[in-house]
C-alpha positions in Angstrom: 12.8 -14.8 44.5 15.9 -14.6 42.2 14.0 -16.5 39.5 11.1 -14.2 39.7 13.3 -11.1 39.4 15.1 -12.7 36.5 11.8 -13.3 34.7 10.7 -9.8 35.4 13.9 -8.4 34.0 13.7 -10.6 30.9 10.2 -9.3 30.2 11.1 -5.7 30.5 12.2 -3.9 27.3 12.7 -0.3 26.2 10.2 -0.7 23.3 7.4 -3.2 22.7 6.1 -3.5 19.2 2.7 -5.0 18.4 2.8 -6.4 14.9 5.7 -7.9 12.9 4.8 -6.6 9.5 7.2 -4.3 7.6 6.2 -1.4 9.8 6.8 -3.2 13.1 10.0 -4.8 11.8 11.4 -1.5 10.8 10.5 0.3 14.0 12.1 -2.5 16.1 15.2 -2.3 13.9 15.5 1.5 14.3 15.0 1.3 18.0 17.6 -1.5 18.3 20.1 0.4 16.1 19.7 3.4 18.5 20.8 1.1 21.4 17.3 0.4 22.8 16.1 -3.2 23.6 13.0 -4.2 21.6 10.5 -7.1 21.5 8.0 -7.7 18.8 4.7 -9.5 19.4 3.0 -11.2 16.5 -0.1 -13.4 16.2 0.4 -14.5 12.6 3.4 -14.6 10.3 6.5 -12.4 10.8 6.5 -10.2 7.7 2.9 -9.3 7.8 0.3 -8.5 5.2 2.7 -7.2 2.6 4.9 -10.3 2.5 2.2 -12.9 2.3 -1.1 -11.5 1.1 -0.5 -8.0 -0.5 2.5 -6.4 -2.1 4.7 -9.4 -2.8 2.1 -12.0 -4.0 0.1 -9.4 -6.0 3.1 -8.1 -7.8 4.3 -11.6 -8.5 1.0 -12.3 -10.2 1.1 -9.0 -12.1 4.7 -9.0 -13.4 4.1 -11.8 -16.0 1.1 -9.8 -17.2 2.9 -6.6 -17.9 6.0 -8.4 -19.3 3.9 -10.2 -21.9 2.0 -7.0 -22.7 5.1 -5.0 -23.3 6.7 -7.8 -25.3 3.7 -8.0 -27.5 4.4 -4.5 -28.6 8.0 -5.0 -29.7 8.7 -6.4 -33.2 11.0 -9.4 -33.2 9.5 -10.9 -30.1 5.8 -10.0 -30.2 4.8 -13.2 -32.0 6.6 -15.4 -29.4 4.9 -13.4 -26.6 1.4 -13.7 -28.1 0.6 -16.9 -26.1 -1.5 -17.6 -23.0 0.2 -17.2 -19.7 1.3 -20.4 -18.0 -1.0 -20.0 -15.0 0.5 -22.9 -12.9 4.0 -21.4 -13.4 2.8 -17.9 -12.4 1.1 -19.2 -9.3 4.2 -21.3 -8.4 6.4 -18.2 -8.7 3.9 -16.3 -6.5 4.2 -19.0 -3.9 7.9 -18.8 -3.9 7.8 -15.0 -3.4 5.6 -15.6 -0.3 8.2 -18.2 1.0 5.3 -20.6 0.8 3.6 -18.7 3.6 6.4 -19.6 6.0 8.2 -16.9 8.0 11.5 -18.8 8.9 13.6 -16.3 6.9 12.0 -13.3 8.5 12.5 -14.8 12.0 16.2 -15.5 11.3 16.6 -11.8 10.3 15.1 -10.6 13.6 17.3 -13.1 15.5 20.4 -11.8 13.7 19.7 -8.3 14.9 19.0 -9.4 18.5 15.3 -8.4 18.4 13.2 -10.7 20.5 10.0 -12.2 19.1 7.0 -13.3 21.2 4.3 -15.3 19.3 0.7 -14.7 20.3 -1.9 -12.0 20.6 -0.7 -9.0 22.4 -3.1 -6.8 24.4 -2.5 -3.6 26.2 -3.1 -3.8 29.9 -2.7 -0.2 31.0 0.3 2.1 30.6 3.4 0.5 29.1 2.1 -3.1 29.7 1.3 -5.8 27.2 -0.2 -9.2 28.0 0.4 -11.9 25.5 -2.4 -14.5 25.1 -3.6 -13.6 28.6 -0.4 -14.9 30.3 3.0 -13.4 29.8 3.3 -9.8 30.8 5.7 -7.5 28.9 6.6 -4.0 30.3 8.1 -1.1 28.3 10.4 1.4 29.8 9.8 3.9 27.1 7.3 3.1 24.4 4.7 0.7 23.0 4.1 0.9 19.3 0.9 -0.4 17.7 1.8 -1.6 14.2 -1.0 -4.1 13.7 -2.0 -2.9 10.2 -5.4 -3.0 8.6 -7.8 -5.6 7.3 -10.3 -5.8 4.5 -13.9 -4.8 5.3 -17.0 -6.4 4.0 -19.9 -4.0 3.5 -23.3 -4.8 5.0 -24.8 -6.3 1.8 -27.5 -8.9 2.4 -26.2 -12.4 2.0 -22.6 -11.3 1.5 -21.0 -12.7 4.6 -22.8 -16.1 4.1 -21.5 -16.2 0.6 -17.9 -16.3 1.9 -16.5 -13.9 -0.8 -12.8 -13.3 -1.5 -11.0 -10.5 0.2 -7.7 -9.2 -0.9 -6.0 -12.1 1.0 -7.9 -14.7 -1.0 -7.4 -13.0 -4.3 -3.6 -13.0 -3.9 -3.3 -16.5 -2.5 -5.8 -18.5 -4.6 -4.5 -21.9 -5.7 -6.3 -21.9 -9.0 -7.8 -19.6 -11.6 -11.6 -19.1 -11.3 -13.6 -19.5 -14.4 -15.7 -16.4 -13.6 -14.7 -13.7 -11.2 -16.7 -10.6 -10.1 -14.7 -7.8 -8.6 -16.4 -5.1 -6.6 -14.4 -1.9 -6.1 -12.5 0.4 -8.5 -9.5 1.1 -6.2 -6.0 -0.3 -6.3 -6.9 -3.8 -5.2 -9.8 -4.0 -7.5 -8.0 -3.0 -10.7 -4.8 -4.9 -10.0 -6.7 -8.1 -9.3 -9.0 -7.7 -12.3 -5.8 -7.2 -14.4 -4.1 -10.3 -13.0 -6.9 -12.8 -13.0 -8.2 -11.8 -16.4 -4.7 -12.3 -17.9 -4.5 -15.7 -16.2 -7.7 -16.8 -17.9 -10.6 -15.8 -15.8 -13.7 -14.1 -17.2 -13.7 -10.9 -15.1 -16.5 -8.4 -14.4 -15.5 -5.3 -12.5 -18.3 -3.4 -10.6 -17.7 0.2 -9.5 -20.1 2.3 -7.6 -18.6 5.6 -8.8 -18.1 6.8 -12.3 -14.4 5.8 -12.7 -11.4 3.9 -11.5 -8.6 5.0 -9.1 -10.5 7.9 -7.6 -7.6 9.1 -5.5 -5.5 9.7 -8.6 -5.8 12.2 -11.5 -8.9 11.3 -13.5 -6.9 10.4 -16.6 -5.2 7.6 -14.7 -8.4 5.8 -14.1 -9.5 6.5 -17.7 -6.4 5.0 -19.3 -6.5 1.9 -17.0 -10.2 1.4 -17.8 -9.5 1.5 -21.5 -6.8 -1.1 -21.1 -8.9 -3.4 -18.9 -11.7 -3.2 -21.5 -9.3 -4.1 -24.3 -8.1 -7.1 -22.2 -11.7 -8.4 -22.0 -12.7 -7.2 -18.6 -16.4 -6.3 -18.4 -16.5 -2.9 -16.6 -19.7 -1.5 -15.1 -19.6 1.9 -13.4 -22.4 3.6 -11.4 -23.7 0.3 -10.0 -24.2 -1.0 -6.5 -24.6 -4.6 -5.3 -28.0 -5.1 -3.6 -27.7 -8.7 -2.6 -25.5 -11.8 -2.9 -26.6 -15.4 -2.9 -24.6 -18.6 -2.7 -26.6 -21.8 -2.3 -23.8 -24.1 -1.4 -20.1 -23.6 -0.2 -17.9 -23.6 -3.2 -20.8 -23.3 -5.6 -21.7 -20.5 -7.9 -22.3 -17.0 -6.4 -25.1 -14.7 -7.7 -24.6 -11.0 -7.5 -27.8 -8.9 -7.7 -27.4 -5.2 -8.7 -29.5 -2.2 -7.9 -30.4 -2.1 -11.6 -32.1 -5.5 -11.3 -29.4 -7.4 -13.2 -27.9 -10.6 -11.9 -24.4 -11.8 -12.5 -23.4 -15.4 -11.8 -19.7 -16.1 -11.0 -17.5 -18.8 -9.5 -15.9 -16.3 -7.1 -16.6 -12.8 -5.8 -13.9 -10.4 -4.7 -14.9 -7.5 -2.4 -12.3 -4.7 -2.5 -14.1 -1.7 -1.1 -12.3 -0.6 1.9 -10.1 -1.4 5.0 -10.4 -1.0 8.7 -7.7 -0.8 11.4 -6.7 -4.0 13.2 -7.1 -2.4 16.6 -9.9 -4.5 18.0 -9.0 -6.8 20.8 -5.7 -5.2 21.6 -6.7 -3.5 24.8 -7.2 0.1 23.6 -9.9 0.5 26.2 -7.4 0.0 29.0 -5.7 3.3 28.0 -8.8 5.3 27.3 -9.1 4.7 23.6 -11.9 3.0 21.5 -11.3 -0.6 20.4 -11.4 -1.0 16.6 -10.7 2.7 15.9 -8.1 4.4 13.9 -5.3 5.9 16.1 -4.9 9.7 16.0 -1.2 10.6 16.0 1.0 13.6 15.8 3.8 13.8 13.1 6.1 11.7 15.1 3.4 9.0 15.2 2.8 9.3 18.9 -0.9 8.7 19.8 -2.6 11.9 21.0 -4.6 11.9 24.2 -2.7 9.2 26.0 -1.2 10.4 29.3 2.6 10.1 29.4 3.1 10.0 25.6 4.4 6.4 25.6 2.0 5.0 22.9 2.7 5.2 19.2 0.5 4.2 16.3 2.5 3.5 13.2 1.5 2.3 9.7 -2.0 1.6 8.6 -3.5 2.0 12.1 -3.1 5.8 12.0 -4.9 6.1 8.6 -2.3 8.7 7.3 -1.3 6.7 4.3 -2.2 3.0 3.9 0.9 1.9 2.0 3.7 -0.4 3.0 6.5 2.0 2.1 4.8 4.8 4.0 4.4 2.5 7.0 8.2 1.8 6.9 8.9 5.5 6.5 6.7 6.2 9.6 8.6 3.4 11.4 11.9 5.2 10.7 10.5 8.5 11.9 8.9 7.0 15.0 12.0 4.9 15.9 14.1 8.1 15.8 11.5 10.0 17.9 11.3 7.2 20.5 15.1 7.0 20.7 15.4 10.8 21.1 12.8 11.0 23.8 14.4 8.0 25.6 17.8 9.9 25.7 16.2 13.2 26.5 17.2 14.7 23.2 14.8 17.6 22.0 12.4 16.5 19.3 12.7 18.6 16.2 9.0 19.4 16.1 9.6 22.8 14.3 11.4 21.1 11.4 8.7 19.7 9.2 11.3 17.8 7.1 13.4 16.8 10.1 14.2 13.4 11.6 11.1 13.3 13.8 8.2 14.4 11.5 6.5 12.1 9.0 5.7 15.1 6.7 5.8 13.1 3.5 2.5 11.4 4.7 0.7 14.5 3.7 2.8 16.2 1.0 4.7 13.5 -0.9 3.1 10.1 -0.8 4.2 8.0 -3.8 2.1 5.1 -5.1 2.4 2.8 -8.1 -0.6 0.8 -9.3 0.8 -2.2 -11.2 -1.9 -2.5 -13.8 -1.3 -2.6 -17.6 -0.3 0.2 -18.1 1.0 1.2 -14.7 -0.3 4.3 -13.0 2.1 6.2 -10.7 1.7 9.3 -8.6 3.2 11.4 -5.8 2.0 14.4 -3.9 -1.2 16.3 -4.6 -3.5 15.9 -7.6 -4.6 19.1 -9.3 -8.0 19.0 -7.6 -6.4 18.4 -4.1 -4.0 21.2 -4.6 -6.8 23.6 -5.6 -8.9 22.5 -2.6 -5.9 23.1 -0.3 -5.7 26.7 -1.5 -2.6 26.6 -3.6 -2.3 28.9 -6.7 -1.3 26.3 -9.3 -0.6 25.6 -12.9 -1.1 22.1 -14.4 1.2 20.9 -17.2 0.3 17.8 -19.2 2.3 15.9 -21.7 1.7 12.9 -24.0 4.2 10.2 -22.9 4.0 8.6 -26.3 5.6 11.6 -27.9 8.8 11.0 -26.0 11.4 9.1 -28.0 12.2 6.7 -25.2 8.5 5.7 -25.0 8.3 4.9 -28.7 11.4 2.7 -28.4 10.0 1.0 -25.3 6.9 -0.3 -27.1 5.1 0.2 -30.4 1.8 2.0 -29.8 2.9 3.3 -26.4 0.0 5.1 -24.7 0.5 7.2 -21.7 0.3 10.6 -20.1 2.3 12.8 -17.6 1.1 15.7 -15.4 2.9 18.0 -13.0 1.1 20.4 -10.7 3.2 23.5 -10.0 2.9 25.8 -7.0 3.1 29.2 -8.8 4.0 31.1 -5.6 7.1 29.1 -4.9 7.7 27.5 -8.3 8.0 24.0 -6.9 6.1 20.8 -7.7 3.1 19.8 -5.6 2.4 16.6 -7.5 3.3 14.4 -10.4 1.4 11.6 -12.2 2.5 9.2 -14.9 0.5 6.6 -16.7 2.2 4.2 -19.1 4.5 1.2 -19.4 7.4 1.2 -17.0 6.5 4.4 -15.2 6.7 2.8 -11.8 10.5 3.1 -12.1 10.1 6.7 -13.2 8.3 7.8 -10.1 11.1 8.2 -7.6 12.5 11.1 -9.6 9.2 12.8 -9.1 9.2 11.9 -5.4 12.6 13.5 -4.9 11.4 16.6 -6.7 8.2 16.9 -4.6 9.7 16.0 -1.2 12.8 18.0 -1.8 10.7 21.0 -3.0 13.3 21.4 -5.8 12.8 24.8 -7.6 11.8 24.6 -11.3 14.9 26.6 -12.1 17.1 23.8 -10.6 15.1 21.0 -12.2 15.9 22.6 -15.6 19.5 21.5 -15.0 18.6 17.9 -14.2 19.3 16.6 -17.7 17.4 13.3 -18.5 19.3 10.6 -20.4 18.4 10.2 -24.1 16.5 8.2 -25.2 14.6 7.2 -22.1 11.0 7.7 -21.0 12.4 10.1 -18.3 12.9 12.6 -21.1 9.3 13.5 -20.4 10.7 15.7 -17.6 12.3 17.9 -20.2 9.0 18.1 -22.1 7.1 19.1 -19.0 9.5 21.8 -18.1 9.7 23.1 -21.6 5.9 23.4 -21.6 5.9 25.2 -18.3 8.6 27.6 -19.3 7.0 28.3 -22.7 
């Protein structure tokens, strides 16, 4: 009896987290820091998609590409940089950044914090209960957080599944450079992987159903990235759809048939056209929700429509902003909300920028696309701001006209835009395209999230000569 009671106590926690990616890790960390006990259930590697198949490996592949590109534009080093990339060295560095697909370091970090880890597939079994691999039962005193992320989706194209195409995971973990690669999709994954594998030596064809790239950004971002891809030798075709895919033998050539009747033969095919929540098979049906669905949540990331308010959906699963840094942000917000509710502290629901509301998900989401050149944005585009009913003014500047940009690289090309709310005279959105602009974005994020008045921004003096001096040019243009 005593042993049974001890086991029951050991399997009861304040918070149960499903998924040990960056979102789940951060939520467990925040809960633990607030004095709550936490356990994380993970069926794959601790560290999740970002660490092993997304952010880290993709950026490790892309950094040599942009470094060489920038060096080629600086006299004194450009001749030395005008050489092919050492593909084996790039792939080896990529492998190192993924810790060779081992999670020992991440597990040690969790152990050092006192957060328990349970390996296996966790499944909800009614309110506040999680069964792992059909055996061990965990019970939560306060909350269960679903942080299982998202997965790549294959569209229903005839022959596609049988052809075993690459998804984003395959594209970031491939062990060798394909001779010919077809990429389907003009979003972030599509353009980044087209950039990386073309620079590593593949012949790349990029197929896009729409009329441009990066459709969630300002149109000029996709235009400048498309120009650069074309200059790098990527064959870009817009306004096309894949009608059928054929692959006669595993590992053999793949034939892509287009709606135009054209056929493209390649060694590998990457499908980068969308993602779905990893919420199938986790027992959503036991709490009245639909398996495989996105989770509707409030601003504290608590799932709506679940009696008792104990279930949270944090990160990609809630479809608010499918980005690692936003998932970690939501984890901090949800962790604070869970802790407050556990202690009976009132939730600051009326404060949209308070500790318990993930307001940035809708008003100040930053994103960097690590292409050559980089595209970086935060907040609303001009079109989105207009659609939302704001009275706006759009201010554009040529980044190449800034002294810091001309020093950064000969022939620098880029553009900057800020979208101003005329009624409050604060920024709604900012977009930069150019070399090195990813490191420029956080200043824009602070301005947008902080709703810093234009009058005060005028006193934020950019250092000379840096690319950030574009802020002065934008403000001068606005003030006339």
